[in-house]
N, C-alpha and C positions, 0 to 999 in steps of 0.2 A: 899775313897774308900765308905761313906754311898753317896754320887753324883754318883758315877756307880753305884750300890744300885738301885734308885731313877730311872733313867733312863733304868734300864733293867722292870722296874716295870710299865711304862712309853711303852715297847714296842719297846725297842731304845738299842743299842748294845756299844752309844757311849756317854760320858757327851755332848762331840761339839757334835748330832743327834738329839738332846732337840731343841725343838720348843716353841716360844712365844705361843703358842695352847695345850701348855705342862699343861702349869704352873693357875698355882690357886690360891686365898690365902683363908690361917684361918680364917680372920678376916677383918670388914671395916673397918678399918684404912689401913692394908695392902696391899687390894685391888687400897683402893686409890689414896697410893705412887707410887706403885706401874703399877697400868692403866692390874690388872689381875682380871680373873672374881671372884665375892667371892664363894667362896666350894661349889659347889652342884648345883649354881648355875648359871647364865651366864652372873648375874647382873656386874653393874662395878659402884660404885660408885665414884661420880662424874661428870659421864659422860652422853648424850640426849641423852631419849629415842625413836631416832631417828630407 
């Protein structure tokens, strides 16, 4: 149920419609492990600046 609420908050009708672009992390460690941007930025820790 919570995942469905998150999906709807992203404008998706179902959890299966979520895409990697819909994800972000709340701390640097989680962003680095998951390979997603830190919340509020486009920065992904551990990736080059290219």
